[in-house]
N, C-alpha and C positions, 0 to 999 in steps of 0.2 A: 536489298532484298525486307521490305519490312516482312518482320513475323507479328501472323494473330495474337494479337494478347490471347493467355486463356482467359475462358470464360469459367464461371460457375458451375459446379451441378445443376440441374429443376431440384426443386425443393417445392414445397407449401408454406404457404403464408396466410399465419392465426392469427386474432386478435381476438382475445378472450376479452368476459363483459366483469370477472373477478379473478379475486386470488386461489380462488378453490377450483376456479378451471383451468391454469395454470399448469397448478399441481397434479389437479387426474391425468391432462395429456405428458405432461410431463410421466409422473409414474406409470401409467398406459404403456408406452413407450419409451422406456430410458434409455435404449441405442439411437432410436431414429428423430428424437428431438432435440432442439436446443434454445433457448431465450434469447431472443434479441432483447438489445439495449441499443449499442452501438452501431459493432457491427467490425471495428478496426481493425480486429485483432482475429474475429472470428471468417469475415470474406477473406481476407488472406490465407487463414488455416483451410478454408473452403478454395479458394483457390488454386490454392498447392496442394491440394487433396488428401492433407495430413486429419481432416475430418469430412466429414459429408454426410450431413444428418438431410431428411426426407420433409421435415416438416421447424422452421423458424418459426415460432412463438413470438411476439410484441408482448412486449407487456409494461412499455412507458407510461401508458396513456390508463395504470390503473393507481387507486387512490395513494400519493404521499412518496409516487417512483422519483419523481422529479422533484419535491418540496427541501428547499432547507429552512431549519426552525433552531436558534437557537434564543436559552432562557439558562441567567446568572448560575441558576439551581444546582439547573436539569444539567447542563452544558448544551452540545449540537447535537443533530440529528441532518443523517445528507439521506435524501433516498439516495437506495443504488442509480439509479438510469441518468442522476445529477450528471452533466456532464462534464469538465475537469474548468472549462471558462468560466459556467456559474461560477463556481466551487470559486478560484480565484478573483473575481470580481463582487461576492458579497460581501458589502458592509460587516456585518458579524463577524464573519468567521476572516477577512482581514483584520477587524479590528484585535480577537481577541484566539485567536488562532492559527499567527499567521504561515508558520509552521507550517500546515497545510497548505497553504498558498502557495509556499517555496516548496512546494514535495508535486503539488500541480500542476504549477509553470513547467514543472524537469521534465515533463510527459511529452513525448515527439513532441512535435509540433504543432503553430497558433490554429493552422485551420483541423489537425486532425483534432486537437483540443477538444473543438467545436463537439464533435461527434464521441471521441473517447471520454468513459461515466467512469466513477469512480467504482461505482461495482462490478461492472469488465473487471478494470486493472485486478483486482482483489480478487476475482473466482477466478480468473485466468491462472492464481496461482504459481507465476514465471515466481522465479528465484531472485530474478533481475525487480519484479513493481517497483515502480517508483510509490506508491501509496503504501505502504506494508511500512516498509521500517517507521511512519512516523506513526501510522493506527495500533504497532505493539510497546512504542513508548510512552505512548496520549491513552495506554492502557483503553480501548476501542472495543465494545460489545459488536457483533452479529447478531439482526435481528431478522434470522429465519423462518421463514411461513412455509407448511406442506400441509398433509394432509389434515394431521392433528392438528391445524393449527400453530400459529404463533412459539418459538423456543428460541432460547439468548446464547451465540457461542463468542467465547471472546475472539480477540485476533488473535493472542497468542497460542492458542489451542485449532485457530479455522488453516493454518497450513502443513499439512502431510508429507508430498512429496513435490517435486515438479512438475508444475499440470495436474496437481491432487492437490483436492482443499475437504472438508471437512464437511456439506451439502450431503442430502442423504439422496434416494431416489426420490425422485416427487416432491425436492425442494429447490426453494426460490429467496437467494439473496433479496428483504425487503427493504431494511435500510441501517445505517451505521449511526450507533450512537458513541460522543466520546464527550465523557463526562468535563466538567469544570477543570481545571488544571488546577495543578495549587499554586496558592499564591508567589509572586512573582518570579512568575517559571520564565527562562527564555530556553527557546530553539535553535538547530541549527544544519538543513542537509541540503550532504556534497556528495556530488554522486557525479564521476570520472566514467565519462564519454569522448567513445572515436575524435565527434566534432563536439558545439556545442550547438547545435541543432537537436535538442532532444532524442539525441542517439541513447540506446540500449545502455543502462548502464555495467562500466566493466566492475568498477566496484560502486557500493553507496555506504551513505554512514547518516545515520538520525541520532544526532543527538538530544536533550534537556536535561537540563539544573533547576534546582530552589531550592530555597532553605531549608533545613529540618535540625532541629536540635536533636532530633532523636541518632543523629549520624555522628560519628568522634572527628569529622569534619566538621560537623558545622553544616554541611549541606549532602543534599541527595542527587546523582547524576545517572540517566537512564541513557542504554546506547542501543542499538538497534542497526544490526548490516543484511547489506542484498548483491544478492549477483558471485558470494561467496560461498554459499553452502546448497546445500540440497533446496533449503527451502530461505526465508528471511528469515533472521535468528538474532534475539538478545544475544547481549554480550554482557553476559552477568559475572564472570570472573573482573570486567575491567569496572562494573559498576561498584565492585566490592571493593577495589583497594583505594579507589577515591573515596570510599567513605571511613575509612581506617587512621585516617588525619590529617593533616593538613592542604592546602589542595596549592601541590607547587608547580612548579614548570617538574622537577622529575617526576611526580607522581604523577603527571599529568603522562609525562612519557612510559610511565609506567604501566598507563593504565591500559595506553595502545599501544604497548604490545599484546598488553593481555587479551585484547582486540584479535590482534594478527594472530594469534597463538588459538582462537574458540575459531574461525574460520576455515575450509574447505574446500578453495573452489578450486574449480578444472582448466584443464587445462580446453581451451576450444581459439571458433577462428578469429575470436577481441581480444584473447589476452590469454597466453601462460600463469598459470595456477602460484605459482612466485612470483609475477610481478605481481596478480590482484590481491596475496599477501602484506605485498611490500605496498600498496596503494590504501591497504586498506590501515596501516599505522600512518604513515600521511594523512591520513584522511581522519582520522582520528586524533589525533593529536592537533591540526585544525581546530576540526569543529567543537574540541573541548578549551581549546583557546579561544573561541570565539565565545563558547557557552558564557565561559568562566569571567571572561569580561565585564560581559554583556552581562551576568548576576550581580557582582560587584556593582554595576555603576546600579544597578539598579533602576527603576524607573515604567 
């Protein structure tokens, strides 16, 4: 016997002509209206009846939502509705922001990356979001539009709780702005899943490193973790360990332990909290080792 697939609940589809119209709709019906970009997570949630919006507001066509722009002095600008494959194939993103390409390539499968958007990955505010750790350590800013115009929210302030972000009623994520990273920087994103086909992260670690004369070690590192706390988080204590003196294997190990101590993982169907903590140490050690080797090599 073949069981029928569950159907999506009925909804109205709207395609407003302006950001102002979108904000008005979202503000007037905060419980019933949801913005629609790629739908890869939203439709699953609707199918499973975890959410049941009565109105889907298509925003992909609005100015700038699918644009990718790079300027050496300003940095990278990604429209919120840019899909992951567009990110990974853009020549300037590949050249100047390989860490973002690495993270985007880890999201789901190739087919889903044709639909999955960077804005959706962020706004879901999942603790396991692949793009979040890279945006945290690259000091990204999120451009949000609402009834009163645009405002800027640092990525480090955007994730409030599992599934909860800093958007106010009537607001929409419009663009992600990533400043030009420090000179001679190198980065790495490592993710542990149950398989190699873009599974949700059991644990994820993003690291960048670069020369910095203000640090005792002569270098500065930034580390962020995913899927091991209620939100994606920076591992500030681990970063501090790496700034105190010469970068050695022992110091990298101490930083990995500090990152492990930072996380607050839970037990779920994918892994136990204890396993996640152990994997944070392993992934942090590995990512730091690769970044440190690349920074030393230069180029």
